[in-house]
C-alpha positions, 0 to 999 in steps of 0.5 A: 253783749256781743254774739258768741258761740257756745259749746259744752265740754265733757272732759277736762282735756277737751275743755283745754283743747277747745279753749286754746284759742285766745278768743275763747273763755271757760264758763262755770258759775259765770258770776264774774265773766257774765258781768264783764261780757255785759260791759264788753270788758270781755268779749269772747267769740266762744264760751266753753261750758265746763259744768258737765265734766264729771268728777270736778265737783268733788271734795276728796281726802288725799293719802297724805291727810290733805284735801283735793277740791275739784274746780267745780266745787261751789263756794257755799259747798266748800265753806260748809264741808265739815272737813274744811270747817274743822281742819281748815277754818281759815278757808271756811271763814274766808269763803263766807266773808266773800260775796253773798249767799246767792253768789256763793251758791254759783261761784266755783273754786276755779272761777274764784281763783281766776276772777278779775280785779274790781278796779273801777277803771277796769270796769269802765271801757270809756277810761284808759286801763292797761289791764283792759287795753295794754298801752292805754294808761292807768286811770287809777294812778292820779285818779280815785284809788281808795281800793287799790294796791300799796305793795307789788304794784307798778307804774302800769297798774295798781289794781288788786286781786279781789278773792278772799278764798285765794288769800286763805289758800295762799296761807295754806300753801295750796297747789293748783292742778291743771290740764294743758291743751296739748296734753299733759298735766302740771301742778302749780304752787299757788304762790306762782299762779297769780302775777304782779302787774309789772309791764304786763298787767293784762296777764293776771296769771301764769296759766298758758292759753287754754290751760284748765284748772281741774282741782286745788289741793291742800296739804295737811293743816298746819298746827296752830290757830287759824283766823281770817279777818276782813275789813271792808266798807260795809258788813257784807257783799263788799270786797276787802280793803284789807284782809289777813289770813293767819295761822299762828302756832303759839304756846306759853306767850311765845309764837313758835311760827306763823303764816300770814297772807294779806288780801286787798293790798296787791295784784295777788295774795300778799305773803312775805317770808321775812314777816313770818321769820320775824315771829319765829320764837318771838314773845307775843306782843306789840313789838313782835307784831309791829316787826312782822307788819313792818316786814310785810309792808316794806316798800308800801306806797300809797297813791293818795286816797289809799294811803290809809291802807298802810296803817290799817294793814298793820292794825289788822295784822296786830289784831289777828295776831293778838287774837291768835295769841290772846294778847 
């Protein structure tokens, strides 16, 4: 690990201002950043510790009936909060499907959203990686790519976003609240937070340099059954090969409406409006489930080792929709 300077921020605005330099990183739980620093994938000259900023570790009810989750709320605390468990069970299930109890006790809401890909080649500085070193190439294309993207990728990068929590929040239409280093605040719909790789795979999000996430807000929970299903190589402490967060409002064998977000398929949580439109007022059954899956995975393309994800994603979605509608 390379030498770095360290300072503590006491306000969100001070943290944003201190991190406006490109060689600076925020640190809270550090469950991802410290690993990357040890491997020298990340080598910040300065760390800004945000753990002492008051009020960012709270979960609060909002006037419209939603929840506001501070950026320092630990994953374990969020998953065990009774308001989350009762009203947003898809989020609680997604959180409990991620990492290990020890890591969930340290990992924060903001850090979870901003964690970086677990692509093998990104973690190996001896291998070319456009995300780590733009212009060097993508070793996963033509390499071992079993965990990699089948949608939303580019010829520059086929990495996937690893967060379970982000997939559930995408299904819930969460909004991310931030503070800008030059002053002022903004609210970013979660659909606009993460980027697809395109020609700039080194840019994971649309945050400005130094922009600091202060909270994530959830709207009132939508009607329907909320489910999260994750398929992985082992029963715990593994990232998703395919995951689905679904909220399905059905009655009498008919799906009124549904929301579906996928993890493990793309550089960001993957949600396709056309797939949800295919289920509006549709009779619950294999035909409707297949139509939704085909729309969600339109243009899906495997890289060899991960071809199985196309079939697997369709089966996982059908299983989740079948459970939600009891078909």
